N, C-alpha and C positions, 0 to 999 in steps of 0.2 A: 442535757445539752447545756454548755455554758453560752450564757446570752452575753454577746459582744456588742459594742457600740455600732459597729456596722450593721448589724442587725435591726436596729431601731433608729438610725438616723435618717433625717429627711435631707435628701439628696440636693446638690447644688441647683440642679435644673428645675427643681420643683419649688424653689424659694421665691417669696416675695422680697426683693432687696431695693435699696436706693443707693443713690450715686452721691459721693461727696459734693458734687456741684449742683445737687437738686435744692430746692428752697425748703426750709423748714415747713412752709406751708404745703407743698408738695408731699414731704415725708409724713406729715400728720394726716393728709388726706388718705395715703396708702395704708397707714396705721389703723386709722378708724374705719376704713372701708372693709378691711379683711378681719378686723377684730382683734388685732394683735396688741400686746403692750409695747413692743419694740420690735426694730427691723435690723438687719444686718447691713452695713455699708459696703460695696464693693465697687471695684475698679477692674472691669473686667470680670476674672474669677479670682481676682486677689482680695481678700478681706482686710478692710481698712480699719474698719471699728464697728460699733453699734450705737444707735440712737433710739431713745425711749421717749414714749409720750410724756411720762412724768417728768424727765429731765428736760423736755422743751419747755413746760409750764414752770418748773421750779427755777429755771434760768430767766424766763421772763419777769416772774414777780422779784427777783433779786436784781434784775437789771435796771438801768435808768430810763429805759425805753418806755414810755406811757402809750404809745399806739401799737395795739396788737398786730394789725395788718402790716405795718412798716417792719415790726419784728419778725414776722414770719417770713419776711423776704430774705432773711439771712441765709447763707449756705450751711449745708449739713456739717460740712467740714468745721465749722466753728465751735460746734456742740457735741460732736460724736466723740465717744470714749474709744480710746485706741488701745489701752492695756487690757488684753483680754486672755483669760486662760484657755488653753486648747486641750484637747484629749485625742489620743490616737484612736483610729478605727478599730485596732484589734485589743483595746483595752476592754475588761469585763464592765457590765452594766452597773456593778457595785461601786467601781471607781468613779463613774459619772455621778452617781447619787451621792458620794462623798463630797465631789467638787461643789455640786449644786448646794449641798448643805452648809459648806465652809463659806462660799463665796456670795451667796444669795443671787444667784444668776437668773436670768429670764430664759437664756438658751446657752448651750455650750457648743462652741465652733468644733469640727471635727477635721482632722488632718490625715493624710495617707503617709506611707513611707518616704515619700519625696517631701513632705512638709506642706503640700499643696492642700488648700481648703477645699474639702468635698462634700460638706454639708453642715447640719446642725442636729443636735439632740435637744428636745424640748421638755419641759415640765410635764406636759399632758402625755407624751409617750412613756416617759420614765414611770409615771404614776399608773398607767394602764398595765405596763409589762410587771410592775411590782405586785399589782392586784393578782395578775394571771400566775405569776412564779408561786406566790404563796397560798394560792387558792382560796382567796377571801371570800369567793362567792360559793364555795363549798361547804358541806355540813361540818361544823365545829363540834368535837366530842373532847370533853375533859375526863381523863382517867386518873384516879389515885393509885399509887402503888409505892411498895417499900424498896423494890428491886427494878431499876429502869433498864439495865444492859441485859440482865437475865430474862427479861420479860419481853424485850421488843421483838425477837424473833417470832414467839408465839402470837404476839398482837398483831403482826404483819401478816401472819398466817390466817388468823380469823377473820381478818378484814378482807383479804383477798379471797377467801372460801365463799364470803357472804356477798361478792360482787362489787367490793369497794376497791378504790385506789388510793392510797396516802399521798397528797400533794404536797403537805408540808408537816413537820413535827417538831415540838419544842418541849424541851424538859424545864420545869420551875419547881425550885425548892418552897415548901410551905412553911417552913421553920417550926413545924408541929411533929414532933415525934418521929423524925427522920422520914416523914410521908413526902413523896414527891408527886408533883402532877404532870401528865403528859398531855398537852394541847395538840391535838390533831386537826387537820383539815382533811376530810374524806371525799372524794368524788364517787358518787353513786350513779351506776347506770340507770338504775330505777330506785327512786327514794322510797317507794313502796316497800322496799326490802328492808328499809332502815330499822324498823322495830326488831325484825329477826336479827339483824347484826348486833344491836343492843343487847339481845337476850344471850346471844352466843357469847359476846363479851363477858357478861356476867357469869354465864355458865363456866367460863374458863378462868373464873376467879379474879377478874378485873372490875374495879369498883368504879362504875360509871357516874361521876359527879354531875356532869351537864352535857346536854345535848341542845345545839342551837341549830334549828332548820325550820323555816316558815311554814314548809308544806307538812311539819308534823303536828298533829294535834295532841296526841296522848300515845304514851309508851307504857304497856302494861308490864 
């Protein structure tokens, strides 16, 4: 299944937001109360910009105002950033990751076909889905081989028969005598069967170089 932005967005109706006419003090209170780094600025359902806790204090230290309480009575509209990248709800998750990486964002606004703001994608959700997609919580097995394409079908067959399911697979060149490494993440219904899987792989001619699973003490 292709993971799209609409599958991971935090919808508009569930967002904590601020108004452009709110004071910086009100905005800061909401940011700290909910443990966020920044909040979207809305007028009705229209996204106007974003205001971050970091930017509030950066501007204070750069300003000529010496009284913090007076400074915090300024309206949000004076400090909010209005130039924000957006992403369509039907874009794939990888596109959102790319934008986060390039723009160093705290959240990414999401729009629909009509260009309406419908929610946001956050770092936290992206990271959680990334871990799930690549199976980082599953068993990691590293196999050495000379022939990747020719052995892939057999590798898949052995793992399936042993009760495993490949959640991710990656090929790496070792730069040593044409040997390639296959790095697998394997989901096991019963991790007690993992030693048997390793033996079956070895019996099928695969060189098992590494197995990483906290529940395994020893593989004979």
